[in-house]
N, C-alpha and C positions, 0 to 999 in steps of 0.2 A: 411584664417583659421577661418572664421566665420561660424557658423552653429547652427541649433536648431533641436532637435529630442525629441520625446515623446513616451512613451508606458504606457498603463494603463490596469487595470483588476480588478477582484474581487476575494476574497478568504474568504469563511466561514463567511460572515457577514461583511467583510472589503473591502473597495475600495481603491486601491492604484494607484499612478501615479509616474512615473519616468521621469524627464526632464533633458536633457543635453544641455547646452549652451556653445558655444565656441566663443571666440573673439581673436583678434590678440595678440601675445606675442612673445618675442624673444626666450623664452624657454618654456618648458611645466610646467604649474602650475595647480594643481588640488585642487578644493575646494568642500567639500561634506557637505550636510545637510541631515541627516537621523534621523528618530524617534528613541527614546530609544527602545532597544530590537532588532534593525535591524543593529547593528554595523557591522555584517558580510558582509552586502551589501557594506558598505564603504570600507572594506578591499578588497573586490573583485574589486570594481571600481578602487582603487589605484593600483591594480595589473594589471588589463586588459587595462586600458586606455593607459599607456606607451607602451604597445605592439602594439597599433594601431595608436597612434598619436605621433608626435615628437615636435610640437610647438603649442603654444596657451594657453590661460587661459580658463580652462574647469570648469564649475560649474555643480555639480551633486545635484539635489534636489529630495528627495523621500518624498511624502506626503501620509499618510495613514489616512483614515477617516472611522469611524464606521457607518455602515448602520443600518436601523431600526431593523433588525433581529440579530444584532451582540451581543446583550446582552440578558441574561435570568434572570428572577426574581427568587430568592431563599429565602425561609423563614429560618431565623436563629432559628431553633427549640429549641436548648438549652436555648437561651434567652427568647423565647416565653414561654417555660415550666416554667422558673423561674418566669416570670411575672404572669402567671396563678396561680402558687403555692402561690405567695405572695398575689395576689388578693383574692384567696380563703381563706387564713388565715385571712386576714383583714375582709372578709365578715363574717366569723365565730365569730370573736370577736365583730362584730357589728360596727366596725369603718369605714367600707366602703362596697360598693356593688360590685359584680363582674362586671368589665367593659365590654362593648360590644366588639365584635371581631374587628370591624373596628377601634375602639379606640386603641386596642392593636397593630394592624398592622400599625397604624400611628406613633407608637413610633420609634424613630430613631434607626436603627440597626436591627429591627425585619425583615424588608424586605431588602435584599441585591441584588446588581447587580453583576451577575457572568459573566465576560467577557470570550468570547471564547478563547482569547489569553492566559488567565490564565489556561486554561485546556489543553494546549499542542499544539495549532494550530500555535504558533509563528514560529516554524521551517518550517511548510508548507508555511506560509505567506512569510517568508524570501526566500524560494526556488522559489516561483512565482515572487517575486520582483527581484530576481537575473536574472531570465529569461527575465523579462521586461528590466532590465538594459542592458543586452547583445543585446536585440533587438533595444533599443534606440541607443546604441553605433554603431551598424551596420548602422542605419539610419543617424547618425551624420557623419560617415565616407563617406557615399554616398553623403551627402549634400556638404561636403568639396571637394570631388572629382569633383562634378559638378561645383562648384565655380572655382576650379583649371583649369578645361577644358576651361572655359570662359576666365580666366586670361591669358592663353597661347596666345590666339589671341591678347589680349590687349597689352601684353608685346612685342609680335612680331611687332606690329605696332609702338610701342614706340621706339624699336631698329631701325626700318627702319627710323624713324624721326631723331634719333641720327646719323645714318650713313649718311643721307643727309646733316646734319649740318657739319659733319666732312669733307665731300667732299667740301662743300661751303668754309669752313675755309682753306682747302688745296688749293683751287683755288684762294683764296684771294691774291691780289698783295703783301700784306704785308708779306705773308708767302712764297713768291717765292725767291729762292736763289739770283736771279739778283737784286731784290728789296732790299734784305738784304745787299748785297754788296754795292749798291749805297748809302743806308742809312749809312752804316758803313764808307764808304769813306768820306761822307760829315761830319760825326761826327769826324773823324780823322783829317780832314783838319781844322775844327773849333778848335780842341784841339791843333794842331800845331800853329795856329795863336795866341791862348791864351797863350801857354807856348812854346816859340821857342826853349828853351834850353833842352827840354825833350829828354832823351836818347832813342836810338832805342829799347833797351830792355824794357824800361818802356812803350814805344809806342806800342810794340808788346803785352805786357800784357793788356794794356787798350783796344787794338783792339780785342783781344781774349775775354775779358770780355763783351765788347759791342756786339760782335757777338753771344755769348751764351745767352745774355739777350733777344735778339729779335728773335731768331730762335725757332720756335714752331713745326718744322717738327717731331722731336722725340716724342713729346707729342701726335701729331695727329696719328703717327704710333702706339703708344700704345693704343690709343682709338680704332683704327680699330681692334687691337688684342683683346681688351676687348669685342668688339661686337661679334667677332667670338666665344670667350669663352662663352658669354651669350647665343648665339644660340645653342652651344653644350650642355649647361646645360638644356635648354628647351627640346632639343631632347632626352636627357638622361632620364628626368622625375624622379619620386621618390621624396625623401626628399632632395630638393636642396635649400631650403629657406635660410639657413645660409650661404651657399657658394655664393648664388646670392646676398645676402645682403652685404657680403664682397666685391664682385665684383663691386657693386654700389659705394662703398667707393673709389675704385680705379678709376672708371669713374669720380667721382667728383674731385678727386685729380688732374687728368690730365686737366680737364676743368678749374679748378682754376688756374693752371699754365699757360694755354693758355691766360687767361684773364690778369694775372699779367705780362706776357711778352709782350703783345700786346701794340704797340704804334700807332695802326691804329684804327680809329673809327669803320670801317666796321668789322674788325676782332674781336674787343671787343664786338660788338653787337652779332656776331655769337657765341662767347664764352659764353655770358650771356644766349643766347637761349639754348645753350648746357646744361648749368647748370640747367635751368628750366626743360628741358626734362628729364634730369637724375634724378632730384628730384621727378618728377611725376612717373618715373619708380620705384624709391626706395620705394615710398609709396605703389605701387601695390605689390612689392616684399614682403612687410610685411604680405600679405595675403597668401603667399606660405608656405607650410609645410617645 
């Protein structure tokens, strides 16, 4: 869900730039920074982005700068007339001489800067920036789609690795029914030697408990089912990020159970490798919409 896009242009003496940045996020969060007077652009961004994106933290930045021709100089004639009238009156009274024109023009307020935005171009500027926003959003979506296409192959390889580890765990001697029975028989014999007066009912309960604790076949079956579900999600495409994220939690839950039930060093190592592969896949899933 990462991506960057930019669009820029000029409008009647103003240069503008729209930048969109997207990073990973469990849900969609939009942050906007726009200049005063262009609030309508933020409103459009908050309306359009949710229509195109489902997840990620998206930052929208609009920068407007004034070019050399953006401002016009204007003489404040009423103020200048007042100053001339006052200077003429003082000159007639002999208390001062009429100042030079450049002195009058240097007085603060006589020469004003008239911005084009103040004369009605703000709406036209906002319209062009809106077009730039939509262009940048199209480019951001394209960038995210390109990243997603690459992630499909990465996730497919990771699922293949997980499938191989599940097969290794299934083939482990510790996971075979015969091995489970032999280990259970040895544990029951040890239990009878330790507690000769143990009743048959209690012995059956303890045997069932021991069998359940060391049998990981059910967890391995569920892991294979999760692999098929993940492959179906990738084939489905679209906004699958949240569902895939939940599926990764299920993967991790089964791998944890395999490790906790294992009493064999080899099976435990395979379970830990499974957990590492699942975590790597989960990190990549955070990049999926």
